[in-house]
C-alpha positions as CSV (number, residue, x, y, z in Angstrom):
1,X,-13.6,-36.9,8.7
2,X,-10.5,-35.7,6.3
3,X,-11.1,-38.5,4.1
4,X,-15.0,-37.1,3.2
5,X,-15.1,-35.8,-0.5
6,X,-14.2,-31.8,-0.5
7,X,-12.6,-31.7,2.7
8,X,-9.0,-30.4,2.5
9,X,-6.8,-30.5,5.8
10,X,-4.1,-27.2,6.0
11,X,-0.7,-28.7,4.5
12,X,-2.3,-31.6,2.4
13,X,-0.4,-33.0,-0.6
14,X,-2.5,-34.4,-3.2
15,X,-2.0,-37.2,-5.4
16,X,0.7,-35.8,-7.5
17,X,2.6,-34.9,-4.5
18,X,2.1,-30.8,-4.7
19,X,0.9,-28.6,-2.3
20,X,-2.3,-27.0,-4.2
21,X,-3.7,-24.8,-1.7
22,X,-2.9,-20.9,-1.8
23,X,0.0,-19.8,-0.3
24,X,0.9,-15.9,0.4
25,X,3.8,-14.7,2.2
26,X,5.8,-11.6,3.0
27,X,9.1,-12.0,1.7
28,X,10.4,-8.5,2.8
29,X,9.9,-5.2,3.4
30,X,12.2,-2.1,2.6
31,X,12.5,1.6,2.1
32,X,12.8,2.5,-1.6
33,X,13.2,6.1,-1.2
34,X,12.7,8.5,1.6
35,X,12.9,12.7,1.3
36,X,12.6,14.5,4.1
37,X,12.7,18.6,3.4
38,X,12.4,21.1,5.8
39,X,13.0,24.2,3.8
40,X,12.5,27.5,6.1
41,X,14.5,26.2,8.9
42,X,15.1,27.5,11.6
43,X,12.2,30.2,11.1
44,X,9.3,27.9,10.6
45,X,10.1,26.7,14.6
46,X,8.9,30.4,15.1
47,X,5.6,30.1,13.4
48,X,2.4,30.1,15.2
49,X,-0.6,27.9,14.2
50,X,-1.3,24.6,12.9
51,X,-0.1,23.7,9.2
52,X,-2.3,22.5,6.5
53,X,-1.3,18.8,6.0
54,X,-1.9,17.3,2.4
55,X,-1.6,13.4,2.2
56,X,-1.1,11.9,-1.4
57,X,-0.7,8.2,-1.8
58,X,-0.1,5.7,-4.8
59,X,0.1,1.8,-5.2
60,X,2.4,0.2,-7.4
61,X,2.5,-3.6,-8.2
62,X,4.9,-5.2,-10.2
63,X,5.8,-9.2,-11.3
64,X,9.2,-9.8,-10.4
65,X,9.0,-13.6,-11.1
66,X,6.6,-16.4,-11.5
67,X,5.5,-16.6,-7.7
68,X,7.2,-12.8,-6.8
69,X,5.6,-9.6,-6.8
70,X,6.4,-6.2,-5.5
71,X,4.3,-3.8,-4.3
72,X,5.5,-0.5,-3.5
73,X,3.3,2.5,-1.6
74,X,3.9,5.9,-2.3
75,X,3.0,8.5,0.5
76,X,3.8,12.0,0.0
77,X,3.2,14.7,2.5
78,X,3.0,18.3,2.3
79,X,2.6,20.8,5.6
80,X,2.1,24.3,4.6
81,X,1.5,27.2,6.5
82,X,0.7,31.0,6.0
83,X,4.6,31.6,5.9
84,X,5.1,29.1,3.4
85,X,6.2,25.4,3.3
86,X,6.9,23.9,6.9
87,X,7.8,20.4,5.6
88,X,7.8,17.6,2.9
89,X,8.4,14.1,3.5
90,X,8.0,11.6,0.2
91,X,8.6,8.0,1.0
92,X,8.4,4.7,-1.3
93,X,7.8,1.7,0.8
94,X,8.3,-1.8,-0.9
95,X,7.4,-5.3,-0.1
96,X,8.1,-8.6,-1.8
97,X,5.2,-11.0,-1.8
98,X,5.7,-14.4,-2.7
99,X,1.8,-15.8,-4.1
100,X,1.4,-19.7,-4.7
101,X,-1.7,-21.2,-6.4
102,X,-3.9,-17.7,-6.2
103,X,-6.2,-17.8,-8.7
104,X,-5.3,-15.4,-11.3
105,X,-8.4,-13.6,-10.8
106,X,-7.7,-12.6,-7.1
107,X,-4.3,-11.9,-7.5
108,X,-5.0,-8.1,-8.5
109,X,-7.1,-7.6,-5.7
110,X,-4.5,-9.1,-3.3
111,X,-1.6,-6.8,-4.6
112,X,-3.4,-3.7,-4.7
113,X,-6.0,-4.0,-1.4
114,X,-4.2,-6.7,1.1
115,X,-0.7,-6.0,0.4
116,X,-0.9,-2.2,1.3
117,X,-3.0,-2.6,4.3
118,X,0.0,-5.2,5.4
119,X,2.8,-2.4,4.6
120,X,1.0,0.5,5.6
121,X,1.5,0.3,9.4
122,X,5.3,0.3,8.8
123,X,5.6,3.0,6.6
124,X,3.5,5.2,8.8
125,X,6.0,4.4,11.3
126,X,8.8,5.7,9.0
127,X,6.8,8.5,8.2
128,X,6.2,9.3,11.8
129,X,9.9,9.2,12.8
130,X,11.0,11.1,9.8
131,X,8.9,14.2,10.8
132,X,10.0,13.6,14.5
133,X,13.6,13.7,13.4
134,X,12.5,17.1,11.6
135,X,11.8,18.4,15.3
136,X,7.7,18.3,14.5
137,X,5.4,16.3,16.0
138,X,5.0,13.1,14.9
139,X,2.9,12.5,11.9
140,X,0.3,9.8,12.8
141,X,-1.5,9.1,9.8
142,X,-5.1,7.5,10.1
143,X,-5.5,3.8,9.0
144,X,-6.6,3.9,5.1
145,X,-9.4,1.5,3.8
146,X,-7.0,-0.2,0.8
147,X,-9.7,-2.7,0.1
148,X,-12.8,-0.3,0.4
149,X,-10.6,2.0,-2.1
150,X,-9.7,-1.0,-4.6
151,X,-13.7,-1.8,-4.8
152,X,-14.4,2.1,-5.6
153,X,-11.7,2.0,-8.1
154,X,-13.1,-1.5,-9.9
155,X,-16.7,0.0,-9.6
156,X,-15.6,3.1,-11.3
157,X,-13.6,1.0,-14.1
158,X,-16.9,-1.3,-14.9
159,X,-19.4,2.0,-14.9
160,X,-16.8,3.8,-17.4
161,X,-16.7,0.6,-19.3
162,X,-20.2,0.3,-19.6
163,X,-20.7,3.5,-20.5
164,X,-18.1,3.2,-23.5
165,X,-19.9,0.2,-24.8
166,X,-23.4,2.1,-24.6
167,X,-22.0,4.8,-26.5
168,X,-20.8,2.4,-28.9
169,X,-24.2,1.3,-29.8
């Protein structure tokens, strides 16, 4: 059956001796930068009520070599109460990804949607530990639909581009 035309087995090499199947691997993941600020300690531990939590995140992807890319997930969290800032956390969590034989039109989608999805659980744990180590209840961020956000951003960019094209007529 493997000899049928159009059927490829995993790990199959082609006549030229090269493996042309797409390959993706997580080479390493790491904390690039972590900052935890507790500006109102020890008074903050006497405050009553729940603080308002503001979470902001950003994704950056850089090409480091022919097949190696770095994806950095930046997460900023600020907890504010009536009395002031309870805590602030800034995390820059990175990952090195190896991509081989991935079609060029799919590289950006992988780096901005799938790679952050793979990194997020580990970044979330680092944030939860940092907040807990600041003597606050661990902050467990809800999962983020990076693929949905990427598709939404692409649709907005296409709509904007279509609007600019129509406006130039």
